[in-house]
VOMIKOL-143782 format. One record per residue (C-alpha): residue number from 1; residue in three letters; x, y, z. Coordinates in steps of 0.5 Angstrom, whole numbers, plus 500, padded with zeros to 3 digits. Last residue first. Layout:
<milos>
+-----+-----+------+-------+-----+
:   n : res : east : north :  up :
+-----+-----+------+-------+-----+
: NUM : Ala :    X :     Y :   Z :
...
+-----+-----+------+-------+-----+
</milos>
This chain:
<milos>
+-----+-----+------+-------+-----+
:   n : res : east : north :  up :
+-----+-----+------+-------+-----+
: 332 : Unk :  590 :   185 : 745 :
: 331 : Unk :  588 :   191 : 740 :
: 330 : Unk :  583 :   196 : 742 :
: 329 : Unk :  575 :   197 : 741 :
: 328 : Unk :  573 :   192 : 747 :
: 327 : Unk :  568 :   187 : 744 :
: 326 : Unk :  571 :   188 : 737 :
: 325 : Unk :  578 :   185 : 739 :
: 324 : Unk :  584 :   186 : 735 :
: 323 : Unk :  590 :   181 : 734 :
: 322 : Unk :  597 :   182 : 735 :
: 321 : Unk :  602 :   179 : 731 :
: 320 : Unk :  605 :   173 : 735 :
: 319 : Unk :  612 :   174 : 739 :
: 318 : Unk :  619 :   173 : 737 :
: 317 : Unk :  624 :   175 : 743 :
: 316 : Unk :  630 :   179 : 742 :
: 315 : Unk :  636 :   177 : 747 :
: 314 : Unk :  639 :   183 : 751 :
: 313 : Unk :  645 :   187 : 750 :
: 312 : Unk :  641 :   194 : 750 :
: 311 : Unk :  644 :   198 : 744 :
: 310 : Unk :  649 :   193 : 742 :
: 309 : Unk :  644 :   187 : 741 :
: 308 : Unk :  641 :   192 : 735 :
: 307 : Unk :  634 :   192 : 735 :
: 306 : Unk :  630 :   186 : 732 :
: 305 : Unk :  626 :   187 : 725 :
: 304 : Unk :  621 :   182 : 723 :
: 303 : Unk :  619 :   181 : 716 :
: 302 : Unk :  611 :   179 : 715 :
: 301 : Unk :  610 :   184 : 710 :
: 300 : Unk :  605 :   188 : 715 :
: 299 : Unk :  611 :   190 : 719 :
: 298 : Unk :  612 :   187 : 726 :
: 297 : Unk :  616 :   191 : 731 :
: 296 : Unk :  620 :   188 : 737 :
: 295 : Unk :  621 :   192 : 743 :
: 294 : Unk :  626 :   190 : 749 :
: 293 : Unk :  625 :   194 : 755 :
: 292 : Unk :  622 :   188 : 759 :
: 291 : Unk :  618 :   184 : 754 :
: 290 : Unk :  614 :   189 : 751 :
: 289 : Unk :  610 :   188 : 744 :
: 288 : Unk :  608 :   193 : 739 :
: 287 : Unk :  604 :   192 : 733 :
: 286 : Unk :  605 :   196 : 727 :
: 285 : Unk :  600 :   198 : 721 :
: 284 : Unk :  595 :   202 : 726 :
: 283 : Unk :  600 :   206 : 728 :
: 282 : Unk :  598 :   211 : 734 :
: 281 : Unk :  592 :   207 : 736 :
: 280 : Unk :  596 :   201 : 737 :
: 279 : Unk :  600 :   205 : 741 :
: 278 : Unk :  595 :   207 : 746 :
: 277 : Unk :  592 :   200 : 747 :
: 276 : Unk :  599 :   198 : 749 :
: 275 : Unk :  600 :   203 : 754 :
: 274 : Unk :  593 :   202 : 757 :
: 273 : Unk :  595 :   195 : 758 :
: 272 : Unk :  592 :   188 : 755 :
: 271 : Unk :  588 :   183 : 757 :
: 270 : Unk :  582 :   187 : 760 :
: 269 : Unk :  578 :   183 : 766 :
: 268 : Unk :  571 :   181 : 765 :
: 267 : Unk :  566 :   185 : 769 :
: 266 : Unk :  562 :   181 : 774 :
: 265 : Unk :  555 :   179 : 771 :
: 264 : Unk :  549 :   183 : 773 :
: 263 : Unk :  543 :   178 : 775 :
: 262 : Unk :  544 :   178 : 782 :
: 261 : Unk :  545 :   186 : 783 :
: 260 : Unk :  538 :   187 : 779 :
: 259 : Unk :  534 :   182 : 784 :
: 258 : Unk :  537 :   186 : 790 :
: 257 : Unk :  535 :   192 : 788 :
: 256 : Unk :  528 :   190 : 786 :
: 255 : Unk :  527 :   187 : 793 :
: 254 : Unk :  529 :   193 : 797 :
: 253 : Unk :  524 :   197 : 792 :
: 252 : Unk :  519 :   193 : 794 :
: 251 : Unk :  520 :   193 : 801 :
: 250 : Unk :  520 :   201 : 801 :
: 249 : Unk :  514 :   201 : 797 :
: 248 : Unk :  510 :   196 : 802 :
: 247 : Unk :  513 :   201 : 808 :
: 246 : Unk :  510 :   207 : 805 :
: 245 : Unk :  503 :   204 : 803 :
: 244 : Unk :  503 :   201 : 811 :
: 243 : Unk :  504 :   208 : 813 :
: 242 : Unk :  499 :   211 : 809 :
: 241 : Unk :  494 :   206 : 811 :
: 240 : Unk :  495 :   207 : 818 :
: 239 : Unk :  495 :   215 : 817 :
: 238 : Unk :  488 :   214 : 814 :
: 237 : Unk :  486 :   210 : 820 :
: 236 : Unk :  488 :   215 : 825 :
: 235 : Unk :  485 :   220 : 822 :
: 234 : Unk :  478 :   217 : 821 :
: 233 : Unk :  478 :   215 : 828 :
: 232 : Unk :  480 :   222 : 830 :
: 231 : Unk :  474 :   225 : 826 :
: 230 : Unk :  469 :   220 : 829 :
: 229 : Unk :  472 :   222 : 836 :
: 228 : Unk :  470 :   229 : 835 :
: 227 : Unk :  463 :   228 : 832 :
: 226 : Unk :  462 :   224 : 838 :
: 225 : Unk :  464 :   229 : 843 :
: 224 : Unk :  460 :   235 : 838 :
: 223 : Unk :  454 :   230 : 838 :
: 222 : Unk :  454 :   229 : 846 :
: 221 : Unk :  455 :   237 : 847 :
: 220 : Unk :  449 :   239 : 842 :
: 219 : Unk :  445 :   233 : 845 :
: 218 : Unk :  446 :   236 : 852 :
: 217 : Unk :  445 :   243 : 850 :
: 216 : Unk :  438 :   241 : 847 :
: 215 : Unk :  436 :   247 : 841 :
: 214 : Unk :  432 :   253 : 843 :
: 213 : Unk :  425 :   252 : 840 :
: 212 : Unk :  423 :   256 : 834 :
: 211 : Unk :  418 :   262 : 833 :
: 210 : Unk :  417 :   265 : 826 :
: 209 : Unk :  416 :   272 : 824 :
: 208 : Unk :  414 :   272 : 816 :
: 207 : Unk :  416 :   279 : 813 :
: 206 : Unk :  413 :   284 : 809 :
: 205 : Unk :  415 :   290 : 805 :
: 204 : Unk :  412 :   297 : 804 :
: 203 : Unk :  413 :   303 : 800 :
: 202 : Unk :  410 :   311 : 801 :
: 201 : Unk :  410 :   317 : 797 :
: 200 : Unk :  411 :   325 : 797 :
: 199 : Unk :  411 :   327 : 804 :
: 198 : Unk :  415 :   321 : 807 :
: 197 : Unk :  414 :   314 : 808 :
: 196 : Unk :  417 :   307 : 809 :
: 195 : Unk :  412 :   302 : 811 :
: 194 : Unk :  413 :   295 : 815 :
: 193 : Unk :  409 :   289 : 815 :
: 192 : Unk :  409 :   284 : 820 :
: 191 : Unk :  406 :   277 : 818 :
: 190 : Unk :  405 :   272 : 825 :
: 189 : Unk :  409 :   269 : 831 :
: 188 : Unk :  409 :   274 : 837 :
: 187 : Unk :  405 :   270 : 841 :
: 186 : Unk :  409 :   264 : 840 :
: 185 : Unk :  415 :   267 : 844 :
: 184 : Unk :  421 :   272 : 843 :
: 183 : Unk :  423 :   276 : 850 :
: 182 : Unk :  426 :   283 : 848 :
: 181 : Unk :  422 :   284 : 842 :
: 180 : Unk :  425 :   290 : 838 :
: 179 : Unk :  422 :   293 : 832 :
: 178 : Unk :  427 :   297 : 828 :
: 177 : Unk :  426 :   302 : 822 :
: 176 : Unk :  431 :   307 : 824 :
: 175 : Unk :  427 :   314 : 825 :
: 174 : Unk :  420 :   310 : 827 :
: 173 : Unk :  424 :   306 : 832 :
: 172 : Unk :  419 :   301 : 835 :
: 171 : Unk :  419 :   297 : 841 :
: 170 : Unk :  415 :   291 : 841 :
: 169 : Unk :  408 :   289 : 839 :
: 168 : Unk :  406 :   291 : 832 :
: 167 : Unk :  400 :   296 : 831 :
: 166 : Unk :  394 :   293 : 829 :
: 165 : Unk :  391 :   286 : 828 :
: 164 : Unk :  390 :   281 : 833 :
: 163 : Unk :  394 :   275 : 833 :
: 162 : Unk :  398 :   271 : 828 :
: 161 : Unk :  396 :   276 : 822 :
: 160 : Unk :  397 :   283 : 820 :
: 159 : Unk :  402 :   286 : 825 :
: 158 : Unk :  404 :   293 : 823 :
: 157 : Unk :  411 :   297 : 823 :
: 156 : Unk :  412 :   304 : 821 :
: 155 : Unk :  418 :   307 : 818 :
: 154 : Unk :  419 :   315 : 817 :
: 153 : Unk :  423 :   318 : 812 :
: 152 : Unk :  425 :   325 : 813 :
: 151 : Unk :  429 :   326 : 808 :
: 150 : Unk :  428 :   324 : 801 :
: 149 : Unk :  428 :   317 : 799 :
: 148 : Unk :  432 :   311 : 797 :
: 147 : Unk :  435 :   305 : 800 :
: 146 : Unk :  429 :   304 : 804 :
: 145 : Unk :  430 :   300 : 811 :
: 144 : Unk :  426 :   295 : 815 :
: 143 : Unk :  429 :   291 : 821 :
: 142 : Unk :  426 :   286 : 826 :
: 141 : Unk :  429 :   285 : 832 :
: 140 : Unk :  430 :   279 : 837 :
: 139 : Unk :  431 :   277 : 844 :
: 138 : Unk :  431 :   270 : 846 :
: 137 : Unk :  426 :   266 : 850 :
: 136 : Unk :  423 :   262 : 844 :
: 135 : Unk :  429 :   262 : 838 :
: 134 : Unk :  427 :   266 : 832 :
: 133 : Unk :  434 :   269 : 830 :
: 132 : Unk :  438 :   275 : 833 :
: 131 : Unk :  436 :   280 : 827 :
: 130 : Unk :  430 :   279 : 822 :
: 129 : Unk :  430 :   282 : 815 :
: 128 : Unk :  425 :   287 : 811 :
: 127 : Unk :  428 :   291 : 805 :
: 126 : Unk :  424 :   297 : 803 :
: 125 : Unk :  421 :   299 : 796 :
: 124 : Unk :  424 :   306 : 795 :
: 123 : Unk :  422 :   312 : 798 :
: 122 : Unk :  419 :   318 : 794 :
: 121 : Unk :  425 :   323 : 792 :
: 120 : Unk :  423 :   330 : 794 :
: 119 : Unk :  421 :   337 : 790 :
: 118 : Unk :  420 :   343 : 795 :
: 117 : Unk :  416 :   349 : 791 :
: 116 : Unk :  416 :   355 : 795 :
: 115 : Unk :  410 :   360 : 793 :
: 114 : Unk :  411 :   368 : 793 :
: 113 : Unk :  405 :   372 : 790 :
: 112 : Unk :  405 :   379 : 787 :
: 111 : Unk :  401 :   385 : 786 :
: 110 : Unk :  401 :   392 : 782 :
: 109 : Unk :  396 :   397 : 780 :
: 108 : Unk :  398 :   404 : 776 :
: 107 : Unk :  399 :   401 : 771 :
: 106 : Unk :  398 :   394 : 770 :
: 105 : Unk :  403 :   389 : 774 :
: 104 : Unk :  402 :   382 : 775 :
: 103 : Unk :  408 :   379 : 779 :
: 102 : Unk :  409 :   371 : 780 :
: 101 : Unk :  414 :   369 : 785 :
: 100 : Unk :  418 :   362 : 786 :
:  99 : Unk :  421 :   360 : 791 :
:  98 : Unk :  426 :   354 : 790 :
:  97 : Unk :  426 :   346 : 788 :
:  96 : Unk :  426 :   345 : 781 :
:  95 : Unk :  433 :   343 : 781 :
:  94 : Unk :  431 :   336 : 785 :
:  93 : Unk :  427 :   335 : 778 :
:  92 : Unk :  420 :   336 : 776 :
:  91 : Unk :  417 :   333 : 769 :
:  90 : Unk :  412 :   338 : 768 :
:  89 : Unk :  411 :   346 : 771 :
:  88 : Unk :  405 :   350 : 769 :
:  87 : Unk :  405 :   357 : 772 :
:  86 : Unk :  399 :   360 : 773 :
:  85 : Unk :  397 :   367 : 770 :
:  84 : Unk :  390 :   367 : 770 :
:  83 : Unk :  386 :   373 : 769 :
:  82 : Unk :  384 :   373 : 761 :
:  81 : Unk :  391 :   376 : 760 :
:  80 : Unk :  394 :   370 : 761 :
:  79 : Unk :  392 :   367 : 754 :
:  78 : Unk :  393 :   360 : 753 :
:  77 : Unk :  392 :   358 : 761 :
:  76 : Unk :  398 :   354 : 765 :
:  75 : Unk :  403 :   359 : 762 :
:  74 : Unk :  409 :   355 : 761 :
:  73 : Unk :  415 :   351 : 764 :
:  72 : Unk :  417 :   344 : 761 :
:  71 : Unk :  424 :   345 : 760 :
:  70 : Unk :  426 :   352 : 763 :
:  69 : Unk :  430 :   350 : 768 :
:  68 : Unk :  435 :   346 : 764 :
:  67 : Unk :  434 :   352 : 759 :
:  66 : Unk :  436 :   357 : 764 :
:  65 : Unk :  431 :   363 : 765 :
:  64 : Unk :  429 :   368 : 760 :
:  63 : Unk :  423 :   365 : 756 :
:  62 : Unk :  418 :   371 : 753 :
:  61 : Unk :  411 :   370 : 752 :
:  60 : Unk :  407 :   375 : 747 :
:  59 : Unk :  400 :   379 : 748 :
:  58 : Unk :  404 :   386 : 749 :
:  57 : Unk :  407 :   383 : 755 :
:  56 : Unk :  408 :   376 : 758 :
:  55 : Unk :  414 :   374 : 762 :
:  54 : Unk :  418 :   367 : 764 :
:  53 : Unk :  424 :   365 : 768 :
:  52 : Unk :  427 :   372 : 771 :
:  51 : Unk :  432 :   370 : 776 :
:  50 : Unk :  432 :   375 : 782 :
:  49 : Unk :  438 :   379 : 783 :
:  48 : Unk :  443 :   378 : 789 :
:  47 : Unk :  444 :   382 : 795 :
:  46 : Unk :  438 :   379 : 798 :
:  45 : Unk :  441 :   372 : 798 :
:  44 : Unk :  436 :   366 : 797 :
:  43 : Unk :  434 :   369 : 790 :
:  42 : Unk :  427 :   369 : 788 :
:  41 : Unk :  426 :   365 : 782 :
:  40 : Unk :  422 :   369 : 777 :
:  39 : Unk :  415 :   369 : 774 :
:  38 : Unk :  413 :   376 : 770 :
:  37 : Unk :  406 :   378 : 768 :
:  36 : Unk :  406 :   385 : 765 :
:  35 : Unk :  399 :   388 : 762 :
:  34 : Unk :  399 :   395 : 759 :
:  33 : Unk :  396 :   401 : 763 :
:  32 : Unk :  389 :   402 : 765 :
:  31 : Unk :  388 :   400 : 772 :
:  30 : Unk :  383 :   404 : 775 :
:  29 : Unk :  377 :   399 : 774 :
:  28 : Unk :  381 :   394 : 778 :
:  27 : Unk :  385 :   388 : 776 :
:  26 : Unk :  383 :   381 : 778 :
:  25 : Unk :  389 :   376 : 779 :
:  24 : Unk :  390 :   368 : 778 :
:  23 : Unk :  397 :   366 : 780 :
:  22 : Unk :  397 :   359 : 782 :
:  21 : Unk :  403 :   354 : 781 :
:  20 : Unk :  401 :   348 : 777 :
:  19 : Unk :  405 :   342 : 779 :
:  18 : Unk :  408 :   336 : 775 :
:  17 : Unk :  411 :   329 : 777 :
:  16 : Unk :  418 :   327 : 776 :
:  15 : Unk :  421 :   328 : 783 :
:  14 : Unk :  415 :   328 : 788 :
:  13 : Unk :  412 :   334 : 790 :
:  12 : Unk :  411 :   339 : 796 :
:  11 : Unk :  408 :   345 : 796 :
:  10 : Unk :  409 :   351 : 800 :
:   9 : Unk :  405 :   357 : 801 :
:   8 : Unk :  399 :   353 : 801 :
:   7 : Unk :  393 :   355 : 797 :
:   6 : Unk :  389 :   362 : 795 :
:   5 : Unk :  390 :   365 : 788 :
:   4 : Unk :  387 :   372 : 788 :
:   3 : Unk :  392 :   377 : 786 :
:   2 : Unk :  390 :   384 : 786 :
:   1 : Unk :  390 :   390 : 782 :
+-----+-----+------+-------+-----+
</milos>
């Protein structure tokens, strides 16, 4: 028994692609036993058993592996006994990265072959940008970076226009994707392409590099001074307007207050005492009047009662009935 497949012992494929792991065999005339074919994942730990994936025996195929790994796995040939035991793997994922072993046995002969499969992620479309401006006479750097992609990623800058084609001028760093230009000039103007690549794919971006003259420092200084002075003038005008408005408002409030004081008449004096008002509220049918310590009371029927002369020895004085003034709310 001899496995006759040739090819690389290590295969690199992109995620989502398909691959066929070759395992063609030729039995010898002395091999007369039953044919057995096994595909397994070799354990990186020699103390652990290999994981069986797929087997063929007695014209039947059997699956043994993890359903997650077995998805998309099958023999490439419809009848492996015809000499082709190659393994077909579709929709590769990062979990399929491993070392696989094909073992063909037909007593008394036996042979095997190991193949390492590496599943990688293709680089995503990189992003190109400029750092440091595009001023003549100044240093700058072009950057290129992919957000996704299995290592190792390598970046290459090329110049396509604005001068002779070929590699971009300046100092490149393939690992970081940086292109440095120490002294920018019109000779560097043009379109630059950056390509990000690894073993399973490549993507690129481009950027148009320009050159601008540095600004006139004297003009910048003059503009700054003029702008500052203009700002101060505007601020002073604003403060002056605000002060004028505040003064006008205070003058108006003062004049308005004086007009109110002139229009209000003086309050009228009350003709009666507080005690008289209180007494009139106690007995609405009786009116009271005081002359010294003598009190006269007048009833509603018009009779006047005079206190006894013996009590105070004072001469009684008659008064007119008290009238009610509606303006003040009490008798007067």
